[in-house]
VMD Tcl script that builds the backbone (N, CA, C; Angstrom):
set m [mol new atoms 522]
animate dup $m
set s [atomselect $m all]
$s set {name element resname resid chain x y z} {
  {N N CYS 1 A -3.414 5.511 8.225}
  {CA C CYS 1 A -4.635 5.730 7.060}
  {C C CYS 1 A -4.639 4.520 6.560}
  {N N LEU 2 A -5.315 3.329 6.461}
  {CA C LEU 2 A -5.123 3.090 5.592}
  {C C LEU 2 A -6.198 2.859 4.454}
  {N N VAL 3 A -5.469 3.220 2.424}
  {CA C VAL 3 A -6.093 3.715 1.652}
  {C C VAL 3 A -6.075 3.027 0.554}
  {N N ILE 4 A -7.844 1.949 0.509}
  {CA C ILE 4 A -8.089 1.341 0.136}
  {C C ILE 4 A -8.164 1.360 -1.977}
  {N N GLY 5 A -6.976 1.532 -2.422}
  {CA C GLY 5 A -6.859 1.237 -3.710}
  {C C GLY 5 A -7.743 0.992 -4.730}
  {N N HIS 6 A -8.337 1.139 -5.552}
  {CA C HIS 6 A -8.906 1.401 -7.015}
  {C C HIS 6 A -10.100 1.009 -7.017}
  {N N GLU 7 A -11.221 0.584 -7.626}
  {CA C GLU 7 A -12.120 0.418 -7.841}
  {C C GLU 7 A -12.857 1.131 -6.934}
  {N N PRO 8 A -13.716 2.229 -8.132}
  {CA C PRO 8 A -13.924 3.012 -8.599}
  {C C PRO 8 A -12.765 3.462 -9.505}
  {N N GLY 9 A -13.205 3.050 -10.444}
  {CA C GLY 9 A -12.110 3.970 -11.673}
  {C C GLY 9 A -10.837 3.393 -12.311}
  {N N GLY 10 A -10.348 2.336 -11.696}
  {CA C GLY 10 A -9.229 1.628 -12.684}
  {C C GLY 10 A -8.906 0.531 -11.383}
  {N N GLY 11 A -7.479 -0.323 -11.660}
  {CA C GLY 11 A -6.929 -1.080 -11.025}
  {C C GLY 11 A -8.236 -2.260 -12.482}
  {N N THR 12 A -7.620 -3.089 -11.331}
  {CA C THR 12 A -7.969 -4.452 -11.964}
  {C C THR 12 A -8.979 -5.521 -10.981}
  {N N LYS 13 A -9.575 -6.349 -11.770}
  {CA C LYS 13 A -10.496 -6.876 -10.800}
  {C C LYS 13 A -10.287 -6.997 -9.798}
  {N N GLY 14 A -10.997 -7.108 -8.216}
  {CA C GLY 14 A -10.640 -8.018 -7.374}
  {C C GLY 14 A -9.400 -6.855 -7.286}
  {N N GLU 15 A -9.372 -6.127 -7.219}
  {CA C GLU 15 A -7.881 -6.023 -5.868}
  {C C GLU 15 A -8.801 -4.967 -5.022}
  {N N ARG 16 A -9.771 -4.041 -4.670}
  {CA C ARG 16 A -10.617 -3.508 -4.043}
  {C C ARG 16 A -10.894 -4.535 -2.561}
  {N N LYS 17 A -11.535 -5.821 -3.484}
  {CA C LYS 17 A -11.714 -6.656 -2.168}
  {C C LYS 17 A -10.189 -7.327 -1.811}
  {N N TRP 18 A -9.637 -6.734 -2.796}
  {CA C TRP 18 A -7.937 -8.053 -1.499}
  {C C TRP 18 A -7.704 -7.058 -0.868}
  {N N ASN 19 A -7.615 -6.292 -1.266}
  {CA C ASN 19 A -6.942 -4.986 0.064}
  {C C ASN 19 A -7.816 -3.756 0.983}
  {N N ILE 20 A -9.126 -4.941 0.604}
  {CA C ILE 20 A -10.429 -4.794 2.441}
  {C C ILE 20 A -9.716 -6.329 3.221}
  {N N LYS 21 A -9.575 -6.489 2.788}
  {CA C LYS 21 A -9.476 -7.899 3.798}
  {C C LYS 21 A -7.996 -8.044 4.440}
  {N N VAL 22 A -6.861 -7.693 3.360}
  {CA C VAL 22 A -5.673 -6.749 4.459}
  {C C VAL 22 A -6.176 -6.515 4.902}
  {N N ALA 23 A -6.778 -5.608 4.974}
  {CA C ALA 23 A -6.875 -3.838 6.414}
  {C C ALA 23 A -7.510 -4.107 6.879}
  {N N THR 24 A -8.739 -5.364 6.485}
  {CA C THR 24 A -9.331 -5.914 8.103}
  {C C THR 24 A -9.154 -6.590 8.291}
  {N N LEU 25 A -7.347 -8.006 8.188}
  {CA C LEU 25 A -6.433 -7.800 8.853}
  {C C LEU 25 A -5.802 -7.618 9.873}
  {N N LEU 26 A -5.295 -5.969 9.023}
  {CA C LEU 26 A -4.428 -5.344 9.241}
  {C C LEU 26 A -4.719 -4.166 10.317}
  {N N ALA 27 A -5.761 -3.694 10.450}
  {CA C ALA 27 A -5.993 -3.064 11.201}
  {C C ALA 27 A -6.275 -3.546 13.206}
  {N N PRO 28 A -6.445 -4.733 12.994}
  {CA C PRO 28 A -6.487 -5.012 14.951}
  {C C PRO 28 A -5.237 -5.433 15.229}
  {N N LYS 29 A -4.015 -5.648 13.732}
  {CA C LYS 29 A -2.793 -5.908 14.922}
  {C C LYS 29 A -1.680 -4.777 14.975}
  {N N LEU 30 A -2.855 -3.815 13.858}
  {CA C LEU 30 A -1.958 -2.112 14.828}
  {C C LEU 30 A -2.389 -1.805 15.837}
  {N N GLU 31 A -3.597 -2.439 15.782}
  {CA C GLU 31 A -4.398 -1.212 16.698}
  {C C GLU 31 A -3.815 -2.197 18.351}
  {N N ALA 32 A -3.203 -3.436 18.563}
  {CA C ALA 32 A -2.657 -4.369 19.294}
  {C C ALA 32 A -1.862 -3.654 19.765}
  {N N LEU 33 A -1.284 -3.082 19.305}
  {CA C LEU 33 A 0.774 -2.348 18.722}
  {C C LEU 33 A -0.014 -0.861 19.598}
  {N N GLY 34 A -1.161 -0.647 19.821}
  {CA C GLY 34 A -1.260 0.933 20.172}
  {C C GLY 34 A -1.594 1.927 19.661}
  {N N ALA 35 A -1.945 1.380 18.199}
  {CA C ALA 35 A -2.181 2.771 16.731}
  {C C ALA 35 A -3.584 2.343 16.993}
  {N N THR 36 A -4.020 3.564 16.930}
  {CA C THR 36 A -5.346 4.249 16.142}
  {C C THR 36 A -5.255 3.961 14.517}
  {N N VAL 37 A -6.559 3.399 13.891}
  {CA C VAL 37 A -6.947 2.842 12.393}
  {C C VAL 37 A -7.245 4.143 12.082}
  {N N PHE 38 A -7.677 4.274 10.410}
  {CA C PHE 38 A -8.644 5.051 9.867}
  {C C PHE 38 A -8.428 4.078 8.260}
  {N N ILE 39 A -9.353 3.189 8.480}
  {CA C ILE 39 A -9.189 2.134 6.520}
  {C C ILE 39 A -10.375 3.629 5.517}
  {N N TYR 40 A -9.729 4.041 5.062}
  {CA C TYR 40 A -10.682 5.110 3.727}
  {C C TYR 40 A -10.888 4.607 2.450}
  {N N THR 41 A -11.419 4.284 2.139}
  {CA C THR 41 A -11.740 4.348 1.411}
  {C C THR 41 A -13.328 4.694 0.329}
  {N N HIS 42 A -12.258 5.515 -1.015}
  {CA C HIS 42 A -12.819 6.647 -2.446}
  {C C HIS 42 A -13.932 5.495 -2.452}
  {N N ARG 43 A -14.861 7.453 -3.049}
  {CA C ARG 43 A -16.111 7.043 -2.930}
  {C C ARG 43 A -16.389 7.173 -4.665}
  {N N THR 44 A -15.762 8.238 -5.336}
  {CA C THR 44 A -15.177 8.655 -7.156}
  {C C THR 44 A -13.935 7.806 -7.114}
  {N N ALA 45 A -14.599 8.236 -9.024}
  {CA C ALA 45 A -13.070 7.451 -10.079}
  {C C ALA 45 A -13.385 8.153 -10.467}
  {N N SER 46 A -12.249 9.460 -10.062}
  {CA C SER 46 A -11.762 10.435 -10.721}
  {C C SER 46 A -10.459 10.384 -10.201}
  {N N TYR 47 A -10.162 10.410 -10.975}
  {CA C TYR 47 A -8.680 10.130 -10.086}
  {C C TYR 47 A -7.908 11.616 -8.804}
  {N N THR 48 A -7.837 11.974 -10.277}
  {CA C THR 48 A -7.744 13.831 -8.793}
  {C C THR 48 A -8.950 14.130 -8.311}
  {N N SER 49 A -9.760 13.968 -8.813}
  {CA C SER 49 A -11.224 13.056 -6.552}
  {C C SER 49 A -11.321 12.214 -5.857}
  {N N ARG 50 A -10.546 11.002 -6.368}
  {CA C ARG 50 A -10.123 10.734 -5.706}
  {C C ARG 50 A -9.575 11.096 -4.970}
  {N N CYS 51 A -7.751 11.901 -4.823}
  {CA C CYS 51 A -6.349 12.260 -3.990}
  {C C CYS 51 A -7.643 13.478 -3.476}
  {N N ASN 52 A -8.192 14.768 -4.167}
  {CA C ASN 52 A -8.639 14.827 -3.032}
  {C C ASN 52 A -9.223 15.123 -1.197}
  {N N GLU 53 A -10.360 13.994 -2.683}
  {CA C GLU 53 A -11.124 12.974 -0.709}
  {C C GLU 53 A -10.462 12.814 -0.209}
  {N N MET 54 A -9.501 11.919 -0.368}
  {CA C MET 54 A -8.184 11.315 0.607}
  {C C MET 54 A -7.410 11.937 1.623}
  {N N ARG 55 A -7.486 13.150 1.355}
  {CA C ARG 55 A -6.396 14.242 1.924}
  {C C ARG 55 A -7.374 14.881 2.839}
  {N N THR 56 A -9.058 14.612 2.477}
  {CA C THR 56 A -9.865 15.566 3.173}
  {C C THR 56 A -9.717 14.973 4.280}
  {N N GLY 57 A -10.255 12.700 3.823}
  {CA C GLY 57 A -11.844 12.040 4.470}
  {C C GLY 57 A -10.085 11.758 5.878}
  {N N VAL 58 A -8.683 12.173 5.617}
  {CA C VAL 58 A -7.769 11.995 6.693}
  {C C VAL 58 A -7.715 12.382 7.495}
  {N N LYS 59 A -7.559 14.036 6.539}
  {CA C LYS 59 A -7.350 15.168 7.299}
  {C C LYS 59 A -8.754 15.455 8.575}
  {N N LYS 60 A -9.467 15.019 8.358}
  {CA C LYS 60 A -10.820 14.856 9.103}
  {C C LYS 60 A -10.616 14.407 10.080}
  {N N HIS 61 A -10.211 12.565 9.538}
  {CA C HIS 61 A -10.285 11.728 10.170}
  {C C HIS 61 A -9.343 10.747 11.668}
  {N N MET 62 A -7.772 11.900 11.342}
  {CA C MET 62 A -6.770 11.052 11.242}
  {C C MET 62 A -6.573 12.918 11.234}
  {N N PRO 63 A -6.034 14.026 11.595}
  {CA C PRO 63 A -5.296 14.844 11.340}
  {C C PRO 63 A -3.932 14.515 11.895}
  {N N ASP 64 A -3.151 13.450 12.954}
  {CA C ASP 64 A -2.379 13.688 13.552}
  {C C ASP 64 A -2.226 12.348 13.109}
  {N N ALA 65 A -1.688 11.367 11.680}
  {CA C ALA 65 A -1.689 10.132 11.293}
  {C C ALA 65 A -0.520 10.522 11.356}
  {N N ASP 66 A 0.333 9.398 11.441}
  {CA C ASP 66 A 2.187 8.847 11.329}
  {C C ASP 66 A 2.037 8.885 9.344}
  {N N CYS 67 A 1.493 7.824 9.657}
  {CA C CYS 67 A 0.715 7.555 7.888}
  {C C CYS 67 A 0.058 7.046 7.753}
  {N N VAL 68 A 0.594 7.104 5.413}
  {CA C VAL 68 A -1.265 6.647 5.432}
  {C C VAL 68 A -0.125 5.923 3.676}
  {N N ILE 69 A -1.132 4.627 4.763}
  {CA C ILE 69 A -0.300 4.009 3.495}
  {C C ILE 69 A -1.803 2.964 2.483}
  {N N LEU 70 A -1.086 3.306 0.581}
  {CA C LEU 70 A -1.603 3.315 -0.675}
  {C C LEU 70 A -2.321 2.045 -0.228}
  {N N MET 71 A -3.292 1.207 -0.404}
  {CA C MET 71 A -3.248 -0.086 -0.958}
  {C C MET 71 A -3.309 -0.536 -2.281}
  {N N HIS 72 A -2.090 -1.324 -2.831}
  {CA C HIS 72 A -3.107 -1.309 -4.288}
  {C C HIS 72 A -2.130 -3.333 -4.330}
  {N N TYR 73 A -2.439 -3.778 -5.535}
  {CA C TYR 73 A -1.113 -4.149 -5.712}
  {C C TYR 73 A -0.883 -3.802 -7.762}
  {N N ASN 74 A 0.383 -4.869 -8.194}
  {CA C ASN 74 A -0.235 -4.133 -9.279}
  {C C ASN 74 A -0.910 -4.896 -10.473}
  {N N ALA 75 A -1.213 -4.134 -11.414}
  {CA C ALA 75 A -2.672 -5.097 -12.566}
  {C C ALA 75 A -2.311 -4.474 -14.589}
  {N N PHE 76 A -0.131 -3.911 -13.784}
  {CA C PHE 76 A 0.618 -4.322 -15.241}
  {C C PHE 76 A 0.706 -5.553 -15.992}
  {N N ASP 77 A -0.873 -5.389 -17.145}
  {CA C ASP 77 A -0.512 -6.917 -18.159}
  {C C ASP 77 A 0.530 -7.373 -18.949}
  {N N LYS 78 A 1.035 -7.766 -18.286}
  {CA C LYS 78 A 2.380 -8.832 -18.582}
  {C C LYS 78 A 2.972 -9.511 -18.036}
  {N N LYS 79 A 2.768 -10.808 -18.451}
  {CA C LYS 79 A 3.211 -12.634 -17.797}
  {C C LYS 79 A 4.287 -12.788 -17.052}
  {N N SER 80 A 5.659 -11.165 -18.109}
  {CA C SER 80 A 7.316 -11.859 -16.861}
  {C C SER 80 A 6.808 -10.464 -16.184}
  {N N ALA 81 A 6.317 -9.140 -16.148}
  {CA C ALA 81 A 6.730 -9.012 -14.721}
  {C C ALA 81 A 6.556 -9.364 -13.249}
  {N N ASN 82 A 7.043 -9.040 -12.586}
  {CA C ASN 82 A 7.252 -9.698 -11.471}
  {C C ASN 82 A 8.338 -9.232 -10.536}
  {N N GLY 83 A 7.929 -9.674 -8.894}
  {CA C GLY 83 A 8.867 -8.184 -7.771}
  {C C GLY 83 A 7.818 -7.568 -7.106}
  {N N HIS 84 A 7.933 -6.720 -6.263}
  {CA C HIS 84 A 7.669 -5.751 -6.052}
  {C C HIS 84 A 8.039 -4.513 -5.543}
  {N N GLU 85 A 7.351 -3.521 -5.502}
  {CA C GLU 85 A 8.166 -2.101 -5.528}
  {C C GLU 85 A 6.619 -1.098 -4.479}
  {N N PHE 86 A 7.838 -0.424 -3.830}
  {CA C PHE 86 A 7.102 0.840 -2.597}
  {C C PHE 86 A 7.198 1.832 -3.308}
  {N N HIS 87 A 6.727 2.104 -3.562}
  {CA C HIS 87 A 6.610 3.799 -3.804}
  {C C HIS 87 A 6.696 5.154 -2.998}
  {N N TYR 88 A 6.989 6.002 -2.880}
  {CA C TYR 88 A 7.020 7.505 -1.486}
  {C C TYR 88 A 7.477 8.781 -2.530}
  {N N TYR 89 A 6.526 9.301 -1.934}
  {CA C TYR 89 A 7.413 10.832 -2.102}
  {C C TYR 89 A 7.265 11.463 -0.548}
  {N N GLY 90 A 8.848 12.352 -0.904}
  {CA C GLY 90 A 9.479 12.556 0.520}
  {C C GLY 90 A 10.608 11.853 0.509}
  {N N THR 91 A 10.423 11.044 2.381}
  {CA C THR 91 A 11.223 10.051 2.780}
  {C C THR 91 A 11.095 8.873 2.652}
  {N N PRO 92 A 11.797 8.721 2.392}
  {CA C PRO 92 A 11.823 7.158 2.188}
  {C C PRO 92 A 11.598 5.834 3.358}
  {N N ALA 93 A 11.598 6.538 4.538}
  {CA C ALA 93 A 11.934 5.791 5.635}
  {C C ALA 93 A 11.345 4.283 5.475}
  {N N LEU 94 A 9.282 4.924 4.960}
  {CA C LEU 94 A 8.631 4.264 5.013}
  {C C LEU 94 A 8.650 2.882 4.483}
  {N N ALA 95 A 9.400 3.750 2.741}
  {CA C ALA 95 A 8.811 2.664 1.984}
  {C C ALA 95 A 10.178 1.507 2.193}
  {N N LYS 96 A 11.861 2.005 2.945}
  {CA C LYS 96 A 11.839 1.140 2.980}
  {C C LYS 96 A 11.068 -0.382 4.154}
  {N N CYS 97 A 11.361 0.109 5.455}
  {CA C CYS 97 A 10.750 -0.312 6.618}
  {C C CYS 97 A 9.082 -1.591 5.449}
  {N N PHE 98 A 8.518 -0.925 4.544}
  {CA C PHE 98 A 7.275 -2.052 3.682}
  {C C PHE 98 A 8.825 -2.971 2.974}
  {N N ARG 99 A 9.627 -2.606 1.989}
  {CA C ARG 99 A 10.455 -4.062 1.425}
  {C C ARG 99 A 11.132 -4.873 2.351}
  {N N ASP 100 A 11.397 -3.724 4.128}
  {CA C ASP 100 A 12.691 -5.170 4.323}
  {C C ASP 100 A 11.390 -5.876 4.724}
  {N N SER 101 A 10.534 -5.445 4.859}
  {CA C SER 101 A 9.356 -6.046 5.989}
  {C C SER 101 A 9.314 -7.543 4.824}
  {N N TRP 102 A 8.721 -7.244 3.701}
  {CA C TRP 102 A 8.087 -7.904 2.356}
  {C C TRP 102 A 8.906 -8.387 2.152}
  {N N GLN 103 A 10.412 -8.217 2.589}
  {CA C GLN 103 A 11.156 -9.651 2.147}
  {C C GLN 103 A 11.535 -10.506 2.385}
  {N N ALA 104 A 11.170 -9.592 4.106}
  {CA C ALA 104 A 11.133 -11.423 4.733}
  {C C ALA 104 A 10.636 -12.414 5.558}
  {N N THR 105 A 9.323 -11.611 4.655}
  {CA C THR 105 A 8.358 -12.792 4.924}
  {C C THR 105 A 7.811 -13.658 3.896}
  {N N TYR 106 A 8.496 -12.311 2.395}
  {CA C TYR 106 A 8.402 -13.685 1.321}
  {C C TYR 106 A 9.978 -13.357 0.674}
  {N N PRO 107 A 10.850 -14.400 0.872}
  {CA C PRO 107 A 12.535 -14.165 0.907}
  {C C PRO 107 A 12.359 -15.010 -1.120}
  {N N TRP 108 A 11.436 -15.795 -1.716}
  {CA C TRP 108 A 11.331 -15.893 -3.452}
  {C C TRP 108 A 11.094 -14.230 -3.783}
  {N N SER 109 A 10.340 -12.973 -3.240}
  {CA C SER 109 A 9.430 -11.995 -3.894}
  {C C SER 109 A 10.618 -11.248 -4.436}
  {N N ARG 110 A 11.599 -10.800 -5.244}
  {CA C ARG 110 A 12.445 -9.857 -5.713}
  {C C ARG 110 A 11.614 -8.397 -5.756}
  {N N PRO 111 A 12.693 -7.299 -5.201}
  {CA C PRO 111 A 12.692 -6.127 -6.098}
  {C C PRO 111 A 12.696 -5.924 -7.810}
  {N N ARG 112 A 11.552 -5.310 -7.755}
  {CA C ARG 112 A 10.996 -4.834 -9.642}
  {C C ARG 112 A 12.437 -4.447 -9.642}
  {N N GLN 113 A 12.599 -3.270 -9.195}
  {CA C GLN 113 A 13.335 -2.447 -9.602}
  {C C GLN 113 A 14.110 -1.519 -8.618}
  {N N ALA 114 A 15.171 -0.847 -9.023}
  {CA C ALA 114 A 15.655 0.169 -7.779}
  {C C ALA 114 A 15.263 -0.295 -6.024}
  {N N ASN 115 A 16.031 -1.762 -5.912}
  {CA C ASN 115 A 15.969 -2.043 -4.844}
  {C C ASN 115 A 14.468 -2.683 -4.058}
  {N N GLY 116 A 13.660 -1.905 -4.815}
  {CA C GLY 116 A 11.664 -2.032 -4.274}
  {C C GLY 116 A 11.712 -0.993 -4.286}
  {N N ILE 117 A 12.322 0.242 -4.558}
  {CA C ILE 117 A 12.050 1.600 -3.364}
  {C C ILE 117 A 12.235 2.529 -4.412}
  {N N LEU 118 A 11.214 3.389 -4.578}
  {CA C LEU 118 A 10.970 4.358 -5.876}
  {C C LEU 118 A 10.091 5.733 -5.350}
  {N N HIS 119 A 11.205 6.056 -5.095}
  {CA C HIS 119 A 11.090 7.407 -5.285}
  {C C HIS 119 A 9.468 8.019 -6.490}
  {N N ASN 120 A 8.804 8.946 -6.261}
  {CA C ASN 120 A 7.396 8.525 -7.070}
  {C C ASN 120 A 7.897 10.540 -6.876}
  {N N PRO 121 A 7.916 10.965 -7.569}
  {CA C PRO 121 A 7.470 12.696 -7.730}
  {C C PRO 121 A 6.931 12.857 -8.904}
  {N N ASN 122 A 6.772 11.587 -9.587}
  {CA C ASN 122 A 5.635 12.582 -10.674}
  {C C ASN 122 A 4.469 11.174 -11.509}
  {N N GLY 123 A 5.108 10.096 -11.313}
  {CA C GLY 123 A 4.954 8.960 -11.204}
  {C C GLY 123 A 3.036 8.876 -11.483}
  {N N ARG 124 A 2.559 7.481 -11.500}
  {CA C ARG 124 A 1.806 6.786 -10.779}
  {C C ARG 124 A 1.306 6.598 -10.303}
  {N N GLY 125 A 0.540 6.937 -9.162}
  {CA C GLY 125 A 0.106 7.229 -8.490}
  {C C GLY 125 A 1.338 8.175 -7.163}
  {N N SER 126 A 1.971 9.268 -7.811}
  {CA C SER 126 A 2.029 9.951 -7.549}
  {C C SER 126 A 1.148 11.028 -7.084}
  {N N GLN 127 A 0.046 11.965 -7.326}
  {CA C GLN 127 A -0.465 12.944 -6.931}
  {C C GLN 127 A -1.045 12.636 -5.426}
  {N N MET 128 A -1.457 11.795 -5.188}
  {CA C MET 128 A -2.068 10.471 -4.002}
  {C C MET 128 A -1.047 10.768 -2.755}
  {N N LEU 129 A 0.180 10.360 -2.851}
  {CA C LEU 129 A 1.208 10.617 -2.551}
  {C C LEU 129 A 1.881 12.349 -2.418}
  {N N ARG 130 A 1.407 12.410 -3.100}
  {CA C ARG 130 A 2.018 14.471 -2.644}
  {C C ARG 130 A 1.247 14.767 -2.212}
  {N N LYS 131 A -0.488 13.772 -2.257}
  {CA C LYS 131 A -1.599 14.508 -1.352}
  {C C LYS 131 A -1.650 14.244 0.138}
  {N N ALA 132 A -1.303 12.968 0.156}
  {CA C ALA 132 A -1.451 12.784 1.536}
  {C C ALA 132 A -0.554 13.253 2.304}
  {N N PRO 133 A -1.384 13.476 3.901}
  {CA C PRO 133 A -1.005 14.676 4.353}
  {C C PRO 133 A -0.412 14.301 6.175}
  {N N ALA 134 A 0.743 13.308 5.906}
  {CA C ALA 134 A 1.639 12.234 6.501}
  {C C ALA 134 A 2.269 11.594 5.925}
  {N N ALA 135 A 3.486 11.060 6.008}
  {CA C ALA 135 A 4.289 10.408 5.367}
  {C C ALA 135 A 3.029 9.072 4.938}
  {N N ALA 136 A 3.666 9.057 3.629}
  {CA C ALA 136 A 2.893 8.030 2.775}
  {C C ALA 136 A 3.146 7.359 2.347}
  {N N VAL 137 A 3.238 5.866 1.787}
  {CA C VAL 137 A 3.727 5.031 0.322}
  {C C VAL 137 A 2.356 4.281 -0.326}
  {N N LEU 138 A 3.208 3.841 -1.258}
  {CA C LEU 138 A 2.293 4.037 -2.366}
  {C C LEU 138 A 2.691 1.512 -2.178}
  {N N LEU 139 A 1.622 0.710 -1.582}
  {CA C LEU 139 A 2.650 -0.484 -1.666}
  {C C LEU 139 A 1.956 -1.002 -3.143}
  {N N GLU 140 A 2.843 -1.213 -3.829}
  {CA C GLU 140 A 2.806 -2.236 -4.904}
  {C C GLU 140 A 3.658 -3.677 -4.794}
  {N N PRO 141 A 2.970 -5.732 -4.152}
  {CA C PRO 141 A 3.214 -5.961 -3.044}
  {C C PRO 141 A 3.681 -6.685 -4.512}
  {N N PHE 142 A 3.158 -6.653 -5.486}
  {CA C PHE 142 A 3.083 -8.153 -6.541}
  {C C PHE 142 A 2.062 -7.840 -7.598}
  {N N PHE 143 A 2.718 -8.306 -8.595}
  {CA C PHE 143 A 1.857 -8.471 -9.838}
  {C C PHE 143 A 0.712 -9.331 -9.887}
  {N N ARG 144 A -0.411 -8.299 -10.586}
  {CA C ARG 144 A -1.350 -9.934 -10.414}
  {C C ARG 144 A -1.094 -10.806 -12.115}
  {N N SER 145 A -0.976 -10.093 -12.694}
  {CA C SER 145 A -0.568 -10.865 -13.673}
  {C C SER 145 A 0.623 -12.109 -13.724}
  {N N ASN 146 A 1.106 -11.365 -12.834}
  {CA C ASN 146 A 2.181 -12.998 -13.403}
  {C C ASN 146 A 1.495 -14.039 -11.503}
  {N N PRO 147 A 1.064 -14.840 -12.802}
  {CA C PRO 147 A 0.444 -16.182 -11.798}
  {C C PRO 147 A 1.104 -16.705 -10.633}
  {N N LYS 148 A 2.526 -16.871 -11.233}
  {CA C LYS 148 A 3.179 -17.267 -10.222}
  {C C LYS 148 A 2.584 -17.102 -9.132}
  {N N GLU 149 A 3.098 -15.458 -9.057}
  {CA C GLU 149 A 2.986 -14.680 -7.063}
  {C C GLU 149 A 2.151 -14.550 -7.245}
  {N N ALA 150 A 0.607 -14.383 -8.132}
  {CA C ALA 150 A -0.331 -13.901 -7.778}
  {C C ALA 150 A -1.295 -15.568 -7.407}
  {N N ASN 151 A -0.700 -16.144 -7.629}
  {CA C ASN 151 A -2.134 -17.895 -7.395}
  {C C ASN 151 A -1.208 -17.813 -5.325}
  {N N ILE 152 A 0.087 -17.663 -5.148}
  {CA C ILE 152 A 0.004 -17.670 -3.710}
  {C C ILE 152 A -0.341 -15.855 -3.325}
  {N N LEU 153 A 0.073 -14.606 -3.282}
  {CA C LEU 153 A -0.301 -14.022 -2.496}
  {C C LEU 153 A -1.841 -13.276 -2.470}
  {N N LEU 154 A -2.604 -13.341 -3.383}
  {CA C LEU 154 A -4.169 -13.602 -3.789}
  {C C LEU 154 A -5.049 -14.245 -2.225}
  {N N ASP 155 A -3.800 -15.454 -1.938}
  {CA C ASP 155 A -4.740 -15.600 -1.583}
  {C C ASP 155 A -4.067 -16.245 0.942}
  {N N ASP 156 A -3.208 -15.097 0.671}
  {CA C ASP 156 A -2.555 -14.769 1.772}
  {C C ASP 156 A -2.868 -14.420 2.516}
  {N N HIS 157 A -3.636 -13.588 2.504}
  {CA C HIS 157 A -3.995 -12.632 2.988}
  {C C HIS 157 A -3.492 -12.716 4.790}
  {N N GLU 158 A -3.265 -13.377 5.736}
  {CA C GLU 158 A -2.804 -12.930 6.240}
  {C C GLU 158 A -1.496 -12.684 6.872}
  {N N ASN 159 A -1.092 -13.218 5.686}
  {CA C ASN 159 A 1.039 -12.707 6.001}
  {C C ASN 159 A 0.833 -11.809 5.298}
  {N N VAL 160 A 0.401 -10.991 4.052}
  {CA C VAL 160 A 0.443 -9.921 4.032}
  {C C VAL 160 A 0.327 -8.905 5.083}
  {N N ALA 161 A -1.423 -9.381 5.218}
  {CA C ALA 161 A -0.765 -8.299 6.864}
  {C C ALA 161 A -0.446 -7.573 7.960}
  {N N THR 162 A 0.193 -9.213 8.156}
  {CA C THR 162 A 1.558 -9.606 9.774}
  {C C THR 162 A 2.636 -8.964 9.075}
  {N N SER 163 A 2.909 -8.616 7.404}
  {CA C SER 163 A 4.330 -8.177 7.001}
  {C C SER 163 A 4.310 -6.745 6.710}
  {N N TYR 164 A 2.553 -6.682 6.973}
  {CA C TYR 164 A 2.540 -4.941 6.688}
  {C C TYR 164 A 2.714 -4.692 7.850}
  {N N SER 165 A 1.804 -4.597 9.129}
  {CA C SER 165 A 1.926 -4.203 10.021}
  {C C SER 165 A 3.636 -4.814 10.548}
  {N N ASN 166 A 4.286 -4.906 10.557}
  {CA C ASN 166 A 5.638 -5.813 11.365}
  {C C ASN 166 A 6.354 -4.580 10.609}
  {N N ALA 167 A 6.137 -3.216 9.342}
  {CA C ALA 167 A 7.145 -2.793 8.328}
  {C C ALA 167 A 6.115 -1.996 8.647}
  {N N ILE 168 A 4.818 -1.769 9.721}
  {CA C ILE 168 A 4.600 0.705 10.119}
  {C C ILE 168 A 5.491 0.240 10.999}
  {N N SER 169 A 5.308 -0.863 12.298}
  {CA C SER 169 A 5.377 -0.941 13.445}
  {C C SER 169 A 7.174 -0.082 13.256}
  {N N ASN 170 A 7.770 -0.665 12.257}
  {CA C ASN 170 A 9.626 -0.615 12.348}
  {C C ASN 170 A 9.813 1.206 12.534}
  {N N PHE 171 A 8.544 1.905 10.680}
  {CA C PHE 171 A 8.499 2.918 11.277}
  {C C PHE 171 A 8.001 3.772 12.173}
  {N N LEU 172 A 7.595 2.888 12.832}
  {CA C LEU 172 A 6.503 3.778 13.656}
  {C C LEU 172 A 7.876 4.311 14.926}
  {N N LEU 173 A 8.784 2.794 15.236}
  {CA C LEU 173 A 9.928 3.307 15.974}
  {C C LEU 173 A 11.325 3.850 15.732}
  {N N LEU 174 A 10.807 3.550 14.379}
  {CA C LEU 174 A 12.342 5.053 13.918}
  {C C LEU 174 A 12.313 6.162 14.474}
}
mol reanalyze $m
mol bondsrecalc $m
mol representation Tube
mol addrep $m
């Protein structure tokens, strides 16, 4: 299940549109590998409502989901912020697959902290991770506030989708 992050209710302008574009490129790549894909977009602005709505929607449309991908990018407003981080709750395996695939696709990108993998039991996004009815990862592949990264990645939908597809494929082969 690909969960499109932000708007309504948060994120930076354009984040939802960027994630939808990546998800629409990612879905056929996963389907070609034999996966069933469900793209979920939030309808409510309240964070708690979005978390509950996501859980209900995923369970209804994909009761046997292997993984839930919470698609974002970091809107942190600090020009010096850079790199990537992949948040998880529970098992780190899915986050590691994303980190490894991301670094293979974008070798110039560096983990922001904790080698790019963050256990997230109660930080930002943690409720969404805890509510996910399958292994879940919250993607923060780059910082929108960093012009160097944003200028490259905001227009590189195809390679981002391929990196994500490789990560999910590697996770499902574990």
